[in-house]
Every structure is written in structure tokens, then in C-alpha cells.
LORO-369200 format. One record per residue (C-alpha): residue in three letters; x, y, z. Coordinates in steps of 0.05 Angstrom, whole numbers, plus 5000, padded with zeros to 4 digits. Layout:
# LORO-369200
ala	X	Y	Z
...
//
This chain:
# LORO-369200
met	8413	5250	7766
leu	8366	5307	7748
ser	8387	5303	7674
gln	8374	5228	7674
lys	8305	5238	7704
arg	8288	5289	7651
thr	8311	5240	7597
ile	8268	5185	7625
thr	8208	5232	7631
leu	8216	5254	7559
ala	8223	5182	7535
ala	8160	5163	7573
ala	8122	5221	7543
leu	8144	5203	7472
ser	8125	5131	7486
leu	8055	5152	7505
leu	8051	5196	7444
phe	8070	5138	7398
val	8021	5091	7433
gly	7966	5142	7423
ala	7984	5149	7350
ala	7985	5074	7340
asn	7916	5067	7371
ala	7886	5125	7332
gly	7833	5101	7284
ala	7827	5034	7318
val	7752	5028	7305
leu	7758	5048	7232
asp	7816	5000	7224
lys	7775	4944	7254
ile	7717	4958	7207
gln	7761	4959	7146
ser	7801	4897	7165
ser	7740	4855	7185
lys	7699	4882	7127
gln	7640	4891	7174
met	7612	4949	7215
thr	7566	4937	7274
val	7510	4988	7283
ala	7469	4999	7346
thr	7398	5020	7329
ser	7325	5007	7347
ala	7278	4954	7320
thr	7216	4982	7355
trp	7212	5052	7326
pro	7178	5055	7258
pro	7193	5081	7208
gln	7264	5092	7233
gly	7274	5020	7252
phe	7227	4961	7258
ile	7217	4887	7241
asn	7182	4880	7174
asp	7136	4825	7148
lys	7196	4784	7128
asn	7221	4785	7200
glu	7279	4830	7179
ile	7301	4895	7209
asp	7280	4952	7163
gly	7269	5027	7162
phe	7301	5094	7148
asp	7359	5086	7197
ile	7371	5016	7170
asp	7376	5041	7098
val	7422	5098	7119
ser	7467	5048	7155
lys	7469	5002	7093
glu	7488	5060	7049
ile	7545	5080	7096
ala	7569	5008	7096
lys	7565	5006	7020
arg	7608	5068	7014
leu	7658	5039	7063
gly	7659	4974	7023
val	7638	4931	7082
ala	7579	4891	7107
val	7534	4915	7163
lys	7509	4880	7225
phe	7454	4908	7269
val	7447	4903	7344
thr	7390	4931	7386
pro	7413	4946	7457
asp	7370	4988	7504
trp	7370	5062	7488
asp	7400	5081	7556
val	7457	5033	7544
ile	7473	5066	7477
thr	7470	5136	7504
ala	7514	5118	7564
gly	7576	5112	7520
lys	7638	5070	7536
trp	7614	5017	7488
asn	7679	4977	7494
gly	7676	4952	7423
arg	7607	4921	7428
trp	7586	4963	7367
asp	7621	5013	7323
met	7570	5068	7316
ser	7497	5085	7330
val	7452	5101	7272
gly	7389	5108	7313
ser	7363	5179	7303
met	7400	5207	7363
thr	7399	5280	7380
ala	7466	5313	7394
thr	7448	5345	7460
thr	7500	5381	7503
ser	7499	5327	7556
arg	7507	5271	7507
ala	7565	5307	7472
arg	7605	5300	7536
ile	7600	5224	7529
leu	7594	5211	7454
asp	7618	5242	7390
phe	7570	5263	7334
pro	7606	5262	7267
ala	7547	5281	7223
thr	7474	5302	7225
tyr	7436	5264	7172
tyr	7365	5291	7180
tyr	7321	5339	7219
val	7252	5320	7245
pro	7199	5367	7272
tyr	7165	5351	7339
val	7091	5361	7348
phe	7039	5355	7402
ala	6985	5304	7388
val	6917	5289	7419
his	6863	5237	7412
asn	6813	5249	7356
asp	6759	5259	7408
ser	6796	5318	7439
thr	6768	5387	7427
leu	6836	5421	7435
thr	6858	5459	7373
asn	6922	5495	7394
arg	6981	5477	7437
gln	6972	5534	7486
ala	6909	5497	7510
leu	6955	5440	7532
asn	6982	5480	7591
gly	6966	5443	7655
lys	6948	5378	7619
thr	6976	5308	7627
ile	7026	5298	7572
gly	7064	5234	7554
val	7135	5231	7527
glu	7189	5179	7516
gly	7237	5185	7575
gly	7308	5207	7563
thr	7292	5243	7498
thr	7287	5314	7474
ser	7212	5313	7484
glu	7223	5304	7559
asp	7277	5358	7557
tyr	7229	5406	7523
leu	7174	5398	7575
asn	7227	5408	7629
gln	7249	5471	7591
gln	7319	5442	7588
leu	7328	5429	7514
ala	7402	5437	7497
ile	7421	5417	7426
glu	7492	5422	7401
ala	7473	5440	7329
thr	7477	5513	7312
asp	7431	5514	7251
met	7366	5504	7289
pro	7310	5555	7296
pro	7302	5583	7368
val	7259	5542	7416
asn	7197	5573	7446
tyr	7174	5540	7511
asp	7100	5556	7506
val	7072	5493	7538
lys	7080	5472	7611
ala	7050	5405	7629
gly	7009	5398	7692
lys	7036	5327	7695
met	7088	5294	7651
lys	7087	5218	7643
thr	7150	5185	7616
tyr	7154	5118	7580
ala	7210	5070	7564
gly	7198	5072	7489
ser	7167	5115	7434
leu	7105	5071	7427
gly	7083	5076	7500
pro	7055	5147	7497
leu	7020	5130	7431
asp	6988	5067	7460
asp	6963	5103	7522
leu	6935	5162	7483
arg	6898	5116	7435
leu	6857	5089	7494
gly	6816	5153	7493
asn	6818	5228	7507
gly	6840	5238	7580
val	6837	5164	7598
arg	6911	5163	7614
leu	6937	5223	7575
asp	6911	5288	7547
ala	6967	5294	7496
ile	7036	5270	7476
leu	7097	5304	7448
thr	7131	5263	7394
gln	7165	5265	7327
arg	7118	5282	7270
ser	7143	5221	7232
thr	7127	5175	7290
leu	7057	5204	7296
glu	7044	5197	7222
ala	7068	5124	7223
ala	7019	5110	7280
ile	6961	5145	7244
lys	6975	5100	7183
lys	6965	5041	7230
asn	6896	5069	7249
tyr	6915	5102	7315
pro	6858	5152	7327
leu	6906	5211	7338
arg	6920	5278	7306
ala	6970	5334	7311
val	6945	5394	7351
asp	6970	5442	7298
ala	7015	5441	7237
thr	7070	5483	7268
ala	7132	5447	7293
val	7145	5455	7367
phe	7220	5447	7353
tyr	7265	5414	7302
glu	7310	5357	7324
pro	7376	5347	7287
leu	7389	5273	7286
ala	7460	5248	7281
ile	7505	5188	7277
ala	7539	5175	7344
thr	7607	5144	7359
asp	7644	5129	7422
lys	7698	5178	7442
gly	7768	5169	7417
asp	7770	5155	7342
pro	7778	5219	7301
glu	7792	5180	7238
leu	7724	5145	7242
lys	7690	5211	7256
ala	7723	5244	7196
lys	7705	5186	7150
leu	7632	5185	7172
ala	7628	5261	7164
glu	7655	5254	7094
ile	7607	5199	7074
val	7545	5233	7103
gly	7566	5298	7071
gln	7568	5262	7004
met	7499	5231	7018
his	7471	5301	7030
lys	7504	5329	6968
asp	7485	5274	6919
gly	7412	5271	6942
thr	7415	5201	6974
leu	7388	5226	7040
thr	7332	5264	7005
gln	7313	5200	6968
leu	7314	5157	7031
ser	7275	5208	7072
thr	7222	5214	7017
lys	7218	5138	7014
trp	7204	5130	7088
tyr	7171	5195	7108
gly	7141	5222	7044
val	7178	5288	7055
asp	7250	5311	7054
tyr	7275	5315	7125
ser	7348	5319	7104
val	7343	5395	7110
val	7306	5442	7157
lys	7243	5469	7123
//
């Protein structure tokens, strides 16, 4: 009886092993068989992703996604769920990956996989043009706006935990008197543009986002030229498909090596963010 039980247990274990092997690479298999990959991203975060004058989704993340699809030999479809839905994981096949400038933080890495970092963006403090502040130490005790659930909020909470190992050390030299969080990246910009101290004294945002706003005549400026911290931005996938992770890592590695990411970064940002400066 004991021997029979052991045999059944072994058979069950082998069965589970084979089921796991059969399911391995399910997302990559689906992409390749359907000839389409579905990408979750943002359409309200220029220049990473936005709706252009032709009413089409456009931007740096969009071009990166299209290049990945091209190298996979498939078409690409974009969806724009809320950010907190993307970062929650357990996508259940609603999309195949996120190419939305996501930071591989320690907490997110428990929920999602990050196959490859495709660029690195510096964060800066910004103020209204009417502000007299000239260095970020003067921001201590001020009201600072950030997009909620992002690394800018983590920084002000002194809880920035990034998985990448090639980042310069972070120096927490600003402590807000009051931090205001917003549902999107444009909220802090819009409140700061109302005037110095009207709703905010400053914001903490990506340099690229600030520069895009200034090009649209937002009366804002960076407090100083020094980056507060660098944010490594990565492709994200749901847990459980090592074959997809490996393929994306291979493709992004090629895009770094052959200069494609340098070209796309220069196109959208005017500088090469594909490496840490």
C-alpha cells in the first residue's frame, strides 16, 4: 500500500512537471501564433505616449513597442488601462507586456517581471518661473507635488528602492513640508503653472516630462541642472513566462547594441537616455 502511494505521488509530481513545461512560454506562443502583441501603455504622458494631431497614439514608448513587434515579426496593439491596474499584476491575458516607462522597484518586482531596461531618465525639481528658489535645498519644508504611486513619491518618502544595480547612489537632501499626490503626471504640472505658491511651491518629475511641458509654454524651470536621481525604465511582464522574458531581453539588448534606442531617445528627447550619463 505504501509503495503504491509513493508511485501515485511520483506520477502526480511528474504530471505537474509536464503540465508546467507545456504551459511554459504561453504568452510568447500566443504572440507568435496570433501574429500580434498587445502592449499596455499611457496615452497621456508626452513624449513617452500621447495622442498626436492625427488622433493616433504616438511617442517614445510607442516607437519602442513598434520596434519590438517588428523584430518579433508581429503587429502591435495598444491598450491604455489605469496605471494602478498595470502595476497590480495578474493581468490574466488582457495584455502581453507593458512598455510604459515603468521603474523596476523592489515592491513591483514581487508582482511583475522586468526583462530589460531600455532607458534611464533623470528626475529634477521644478518651480514656477516667478519663484526665487535657485537650489533644491531651499525646497525643504515646501509644498511639493508628485504623481502618486511613482518613484517621485517614493523619493520624498525616502523609500526609493530600485532593483537595478547600475544606478548612482541616491541622496535624500529634500524633505517636503507637505507632499501633494496626483493621479497622473500632468496634474502637478498644471497646478504649478497656476503660479508660484498658488497650489504648489515645486514639483518632482522626470526631466523629459518637464521639458515637454516647457515646450508647450508652461512657465516652469528646473531648480538646478543636477539630477536628483536616475530612474531605470523597463519593460514589464506578468509573472510566469521565462521564454517571453528571455526573448524581450534579447531584443532590447540588440536595440541597445545597434544604436536603435539611442536614435529613438534622440528623436523624442533630444538627448541619449539609453545610457546613464
